[in-house]
C-alpha angles and dihedrals in degrees: 000000000000099000134179130193122223125202131176102235139333112217103099141037121241142122093301091056091048088057092046092053090056093046091052088054093049095048105039114195094021110132119234113228115198140158095247139350129207106193093188092058097047133071115280093244089068089072089070091058125093096246118176118189132191131239088278089077089078097053113117114263096356095128092064101025105034093150091072090068099049094122090060100054096080089052092050095049094040088059094045104104112203097161090119091074127084090222141359128202112203120201097205137188097133129021107314093107086073095076116130116257130170130225091272095058125084115218118200114180121203096203116206088177141328106267102288094191090073106022097043097028097139092054092045093050092046090059095049131065100241126156124240094259092052091049093052092048091048092051091052093049092046092056090052096047099045088075091049093046093050092049091048090053091056090063092059111102097205133010124207117194126208095217142004088260091057092043089056091045092052089052093049097042105035101019088233132128121229142188120239127241119162116227118261120270124183095237110140102053107018104050129050132163119262123232089226132047123203128213104263140096116225142217123183111184149113105275101237128133102255092056087072094217086153090074093060094040093053094042094051090044091052093048096039093238123153113251128179116200115197119192144053135247147132093282094060097098092052091047093050089053089056095047128099128207094282093062118082126188112212098185117208113002117197115243091243091062098047100080092059092044090053095044096054100046122108089228139335117245119214106180103165134083105251133178089231117330121215098198095068089054090050090052091051091047085059089052097253127132122240130225106204144168108260101246146068120020094348088075087066099042106037124064110198113234092012108053102006149318136272134221114208103212131047093239137114090239092056092050091048091053092056096041094050092058100031116127112191091187090067091071126082111226092205092054091047092052092046089056091051092055092079088068095052118133090242089064091049092050093052094045099045095045092046090049093052092047093047094048090046090055091048092046093052091046091055091050095051116099117248 
């Protein structure tokens, strides 16, 4: 089939871009349509892709401050006509599922989340340092675009959710059912357990407010436990001010060094509410247990008592309670890794390609005359 990929924006690396890299490999030759593309901020291999951006790519400062233009993304995607393709596969966390398709084009949406900027606006604003005028403007825009976002979702032929949390959110938000395919994680070849474990807890994350790294930093500081924090972000200065002498910030850690860092930690801490969360799966692929907030994607990836432990409330006290009684020796690294294998990228490749092919067959069958 003549298939195109659709992605919200390409100016930063995160979980959505990890998924996109796999999709580009599975569907060679498929163009990637996106709102804007900043080549200098993306990996060099992206320059070999057929990336096609919209008029938004020419807006001043959008490559480094794309959030300022959030009200314009629905307009850009709504005017992006992809009806010339047999099928499109949108990799959506924002507005890219709103592209225009005709009755002859199949639209499969791999939904990372319903657009949180408009459906979970209060939570989003609470995590960011916006002024009163910005908050009022955002609330007005959100009310306008919820109607657009809902209507756009009704034109999708088939939704695929990344976790049970997102599947439930799609049902509540868009009144649509969806299948479930977990995002790809390089489990089988990249991560292996270590014969030795060192005395530190670990976080690997972008340092931004909603990740709730502060909970782990304050808890380990209070209990005097060693914590290594790998990653960079705008919340780093605040987190460093909260940290005591047992917390160390490593900054950016190259991908090649992460498997060993995961494999030697006492446990990986995952304190935020995430739609899925790849890092906890990576830790488990390395045979290490995970201490996670009991919600979101962690409910799919962590088995309490077997591959990790949960804390019920997003508070420092709740994290302290788990950490103070946590026994890493009680967990079997082989069993933890075996659990992580169900999230391997090979499983994702088989499931997503089979889903597109199946939906394409069903779509053609519905279009054939009786």
